[in-house]
C-alpha positions in Angstrom: -87.2 32.2 -9.5 -88.0 29.6 -12.2 -88.1 32.4 -14.8 -84.6 33.6 -13.7 -83.3 30.0 -14.0 -84.7 29.6 -17.5 -83.3 32.9 -18.6 -79.9 31.9 -17.2 -80.0 28.6 -19.2 -80.9 30.5 -22.3 -77.9 32.9 -21.9 -75.6 30.0 -21.3 -76.9 28.2 -24.4 -76.5 31.3 -26.5 -72.9 31.8 -25.3 -72.0 28.1 -26.1 -73.5 28.5 -29.6 -71.6 31.7 -30.2 -68.4 30.0 -29.0 -68.9 27.1 -31.3 -69.6 29.4 -34.2 -66.5 31.4 -33.6 -64.4 28.2 -33.2 -65.7 26.8 -36.5 -64.9 30.1 -38.3 -61.4 30.2 -36.8 -60.7 26.6 -38.0 -62.0 27.4 -41.5 -59.7 30.4 -41.6 -56.8 28.4 -40.5 -57.4 25.7 -43.1 -57.8 28.3 -45.8 -54.6 30.0 -44.7 -52.7 26.7 -44.7 -54.1 25.9 -48.2 -52.9 29.2 -49.5 -49.4 28.8 -48.1 -48.8 25.2 -49.1 -46.9 24.9 -52.4 -48.8 23.7 -55.5 -48.1 20.1 -56.3 -47.4 19.6 -60.0 -47.7 16.4 -61.9 -44.3 15.4 -63.4 -44.5 14.5 -67.1 -41.2 12.7 -66.8 -42.7 10.3 -64.3 -45.7 9.7 -66.4 -43.6 9.0 -69.5 -41.3 6.7 -67.5 -44.3 4.5 -66.9 -45.2 4.6 -70.6 -41.7 4.3 -72.0 -42.1 0.8 -73.4 -45.2 1.9 -75.4 -43.4 4.7 -77.1 -42.2 4.4 -80.7 -38.7 6.1 -80.8 -38.9 6.3 -84.6 -41.3 9.2 -84.0 -39.4 12.4 -83.1 -41.9 13.6 -80.4 -41.6 10.2 -78.7 -37.8 10.5 -78.7 -38.2 13.9 -76.9 -40.3 12.1 -74.3 -37.6 9.4 -73.9 -34.9 12.2 -73.6 -37.0 13.7 -70.8 -37.2 10.4 -69.0 -33.4 9.9 -69.3 -32.5 13.4 -68.1 -35.0 14.5 -65.6 -34.3 14.1 -61.9 -37.9 13.4 -61.2 -37.2 9.9 -62.4 -35.1 7.8 -60.0 -31.4 7.5 -61.0 -31.4 3.7 -61.2 -34.4 3.8 -63.5 -32.8 6.3 -65.8 -29.5 4.3 -65.8 -31.3 1.1 -66.5 -33.1 2.6 -69.5 -29.8 4.0 -70.9 -28.2 0.6 -70.7 -31.2 -1.1 -72.4 -30.7 1.4 -75.3 -27.0 0.6 -75.5 -27.6 -3.1 -75.5 -30.2 -2.9 -78.1 -32.9 -4.1 -75.6 -34.9 -1.0 -76.1 -37.4 -0.8 -77.6 -38.3 -4.4 -76.7 -41.0 -5.0 -79.4 -40.0 -8.1 -81.3 -40.6 -6.8 -84.8 -39.3 -3.3 -84.2 -37.2 -1.7 -86.9 -35.4 1.6 -86.9 -36.5 4.1 -89.5 -34.5 7.1 -88.2 -33.3 8.6 -85.0 -31.3 5.7 -83.5 -28.1 7.7 -83.4 -29.7 10.4 -81.3 -31.2 8.0 -78.9 -27.8 6.2 -78.6 -26.0 9.4 -78.0 -28.5 10.6 -75.4 -28.2 7.3 -73.5 -24.4 7.6 -73.4 -24.7 11.3 -72.4 -26.8 10.3 -69.4 -24.4 7.6 -68.3 -21.6 10.1 -68.6 -23.4 12.5 -66.2 -24.2 9.7 -63.8 -20.6 8.5 -63.8 -18.8 11.6 -62.9 -17.4 9.9 -59.8 -18.5 6.3 -60.4 -16.3 3.9 -62.4 -18.6 0.9 -61.9 -19.6 0.8 -65.6 -16.0 0.3 -66.7 -16.2 -3.5 -67.2 -19.4 -3.3 -69.2 -18.0 -0.5 -71.4 -14.8 -2.4 -72.1 -16.7 -5.4 -73.3 -19.2 -3.3 -75.1 -16.5 -1.4 -77.0 -15.0 -4.7 -78.2 -18.4 -5.7 -79.6 -18.8 -2.4 -81.4 -15.3 -2.7 -82.9 -15.9 -6.3 -84.0 -19.1 -5.1 -85.8 -17.2 -2.2 -87.4 -14.5 -4.6 -88.7 -16.9 -7.2 -90.2 -17.1 -7.2 -94.0 -20.6 -8.8 -93.9 -23.3 -9.7 -91.4 -22.5 -13.4 -92.0 -19.2 -12.9 -90.2 -21.0 -11.9 -87.0 -22.6 -14.1 -84.4 -26.3 -13.8 -83.9 -26.1 -11.5 -80.8 -23.8 -9.0 -82.7 -26.0 -9.0 -85.8 -28.9 -8.0 -83.6 -26.8 -5.4 -81.8 -25.8 -4.0 -85.2 -29.5 -3.7 -86.2 -30.3 -1.8 -83.0 -27.4 0.6 -82.3 -25.0 2.7 -84.4 -21.6 0.8 -84.9 -19.5 3.9 -84.1 -17.4 3.4 -81.0 -16.0 7.0 -80.6 -18.5 8.1 -78.0 -18.2 4.9 -76.1 -14.4 5.0 -76.1 -14.4 8.6 -74.8 -16.7 7.6 -71.9 -14.5 4.6 -71.3 -11.4 6.8 -71.0 -13.3 9.2 -68.7 -14.1 6.3 -66.4 -10.5 5.1 -66.4 -9.6 8.5 -65.1 -12.3 8.3 -62.4 -10.9 4.9 -61.4 -7.3 6.2 -61.3 -8.3 9.3 -59.3 -11.4 8.3 -57.3 -11.4 11.1 -54.8 -11.5 14.7 -55.7 -10.7 17.3 -53.0 -9.5 20.1 -55.2 -9.0 21.3 -58.7 -5.5 19.6 -58.7 -7.2 16.2 -58.5 -9.4 17.1 -61.5 -6.2 18.0 -63.4 -4.9 14.6 -62.6 -8.0 13.1 -64.1 -7.4 15.1 -67.3 -3.8 13.8 -67.4 -5.0 10.2 -67.1 -7.5 10.8 -69.9 -4.8 12.2 -72.2 -2.4 9.4 -71.4 -5.1 6.8 -72.3 -5.7 8.6 -75.6 -1.9 9.0 -76.2 -2.2 12.8 -76.5 -0.6 15.8 -74.9 -2.5 18.9 -73.8 -1.1 20.8 -76.8 -2.2 18.0 -79.2 -5.6 18.0 -77.6 -6.0 21.7 -78.4 -4.6 21.3 -81.9 -6.9 18.3 -82.7 -9.9 20.2 -81.3 -9.1 23.1 -83.6 -8.9 20.7 -86.5 -12.3 19.3 -85.6 -13.8 22.8 -85.4 -12.3 23.8 -88.7 -13.7 20.6 -90.4 -17.1 21.3 -88.8 -17.2 24.8 -90.2 -15.9 24.0 -93.7 -17.2 20.5 -94.5 -19.6 19.4 -91.8 -17.0 16.9 -90.5 -16.4 15.3 -93.8 -12.8 14.0 -93.8 -12.3 14.4 -90.0 -9.5 12.3 -88.6 -10.3 9.7 -85.9 -7.9 11.4 -83.5 -9.6 14.8 -84.0 -13.0 13.1 -83.4 -11.7 11.5 -80.2 -10.2 14.8 -79.0 -13.6 16.4 -79.4 -15.3 13.7 -77.5 -12.7 13.8 -74.7 -13.3 17.6 -74.4 -17.0 17.0 -74.1 -16.5 14.3 -71.4 -14.1 16.4 -69.4 -16.4 19.4 -69.7 -19.1 17.5 -68.0 -16.7 16.8 -65.1 -15.9 20.5 -64.8 -19.6 21.4 -65.0 -20.6 19.1 -62.1 -17.7 20.2 -59.8 -18.4 23.9 -60.6 -22.1 23.3 -59.7 -20.9 21.7 -56.4 -19.1 24.9 -55.6 -15.5 23.9 -56.3 -13.2 26.5 -57.8 -12.2 25.0 -61.1 -11.6 28.1 -63.2 -7.9 27.6 -63.0 -8.2 24.4 -65.1 -10.1 26.2 -67.8 -7.5 28.9 -67.9 -4.5 26.6 -67.9 -5.7 24.4 -70.8 -7.2 27.4 -72.7 -10.1 25.5 -74.3 -13.3 27.6 -74.6 -15.5 24.5 -74.0 -13.9 24.1 -70.5 -14.6 27.8 -69.6 -18.2 27.5 -70.8 -18.7 24.3 -68.8 -17.5 26.1 -65.7 -19.8 29.0 -66.3 -22.8 26.8 -66.8 -22.0 24.8 -63.7 -21.8 28.0 -61.6 -25.1 29.2 -63.0 -26.8 25.8 -62.4 -25.7 26.1 -58.8 -27.8 29.3 -58.6 -31.0 28.7 -60.4 -32.3 32.3 -60.2 -29.1 33.4 -61.9 -29.5 30.7 -64.6 -33.0 31.8 -65.3 -31.9 35.4 -65.5 -29.3 34.4 -68.1 -32.0 32.8 -70.1 -34.3 35.8 -70.0 -31.5 38.2 -71.1 -30.4 36.0 -74.0 -31.7 37.3 -77.4 -31.5 33.8 -78.9 -33.3 30.6 -77.8 -31.0 29.1 -75.2 -31.4 25.3 -75.6 -28.5 24.4 -73.3 -29.7 26.4 -70.2 -33.3 25.3 -70.9 -32.0 21.7 -70.7 -30.4 22.4 -67.3 -33.8 23.5 -66.0 -35.5 20.5 -67.4 -32.9 18.3 -65.7 -34.0 19.8 -62.3 -37.6 18.5 -62.7 -40.8 19.9 -61.2 -38.9 21.4 -58.2 -37.9 24.3 -60.4 -41.4 25.1 -61.6 -42.4 27.6 -58.8 -39.2 29.6 -59.5 -39.8 29.7 -63.2 -43.4 30.9 -62.6 -42.1 33.6 -60.3 -39.6 34.7 -62.9 -42.2 34.8 -65.6 -44.4 37.0 -63.5 -41.5 39.3 -62.9 -40.7 39.4 -66.6 -44.3 40.3 -67.5 -44.2 43.2 -65.1 -40.7 44.3 -66.2 -40.6 43.8 -70.0 -37.7 46.2 -70.5 -35.5 44.0 -68.2 -35.5 41.0 -70.5 -34.2 40.5 -74.0 -36.3 42.4 -76.6 -36.8 39.2 -78.7 -38.7 37.4 -75.9 -36.7 34.3 -76.5 -36.0 33.8 -72.8 -39.7 33.9 -72.1 -40.3 31.3 -74.8 -37.6 29.0 -73.3 -39.1 29.2 -69.8 -42.6 28.5 -71.2 -41.3 25.5 -73.1 -39.6 24.2 -70.0 -42.9 24.4 -68.1 -44.7 22.7 -71.0 -42.1 19.9 -70.9 -42.2 19.4 -67.2 -45.9 19.8 -66.3 -47.8 19.6 -69.6 -51.3 21.0 -69.5 -50.7 22.6 -66.1 -48.5 25.1 -68.0 -51.3 26.4 -70.2 -52.4 29.2 -67.9 -48.9 30.7 -67.9 -48.6 30.3 -71.7 -51.9 32.1 -72.1 -50.6 35.1 -70.1 -48.0 35.8 -72.8 -50.1 35.2 -75.9 -52.1 38.4 -76.3 -49.8 41.2 -75.2 -46.2 40.4 -76.1 -44.3 41.0 -79.3 -44.7 39.1 -82.6 -41.9 36.6 -82.0 -43.1 35.8 -78.5 -46.7 35.4 -79.6 -45.7 33.1 -82.5 -43.6 30.9 -80.2 -46.3 30.8 -77.4 -48.9 29.7 -80.0 -46.6 26.8 -80.9 -46.1 26.0 -77.2 -49.8 25.9 -76.6 -50.3 23.7 -79.7 -47.6 21.3 -78.6 -49.1 21.1 -75.0 -52.5 20.3 -76.4 -51.0 17.6 -78.7 -49.2 16.0 -75.7 -45.7 16.9 -77.0 -42.6 18.0 -75.1 -39.5 19.9 -76.2 -36.2 18.2 -76.9 -33.8 21.1 -75.9 -30.2 19.7 -75.8 -30.1 16.1 -74.6 -26.4 15.7 -75.6 -25.2 18.5 -73.2 
């Protein structure tokens, strides 16, 4: 009887041990399955540089590219990007007391205004600041010597370019937003255009003619001898193009505006907005382009690390279907450079995949991309888009 009891206890113990072992293995499998299905978390370069931005010397071109990334990338909170852009305009960035510009201040100034333009598509709150700021720039431009300027304007002159054309165009755009604050259809956007033209004392026909003058001067003389009105017309087209881009991206039908005004920049803005609303479509357009598409690359950088998994997926597809992408490989290079800019060294495995087996152009560009990653560089793309 005692033997039977001991044997029963032994069997019960064995069953319990087996059950615990099976449970442990099942939990391990579940954890492994969860780990394999959870998305990879990438480190945002934009957020890293946002913390370091006051240590960067914008005289160095690769540092300016990092500042462009901080200004543009959605990984960085909007208010932080806006605050940095305003610091640049006010001459408060960089904030090192003995800093002097050697080169590149025009690009940083333009990038800051560009970001404020994008962030003000439906927000006119910067209008009072820009009105006062434009008066300061105009006073600086009129002064025959620095002695005529108060101390604060002398400092501003040292820190920012004195041209007020970009600022005036943004100011006119914000006046249109203020006049037509709510947009329910393309007709409301047309009203905004009419307000902008009224502020600039132009008709639609004059806008088109002045833009043609600007393009002609650009082709023939690199803008030498361009009239101020032609310059303003170009800047107004750029500002309004951004409005069309954002509303096309939101899904509004704005093609009628591009057709009615017949300005190619408007049609291109609508097309880019539609592509930006469908990121797989945008990436496909990049892959099929035989040239290096900086503008579409910039739109991907703007999206931040959230777009990284899709880019990696498309690169895998491109490697498996080389005949489906442009023969130059430029689209692959753009996507690899976007990865390098957004996630830095975490992009190296994907760059390496394209170094040995692709064509000469692709290999040369990927060698450069790898070198830039290892040096801690990022790519500038098109920060004035």
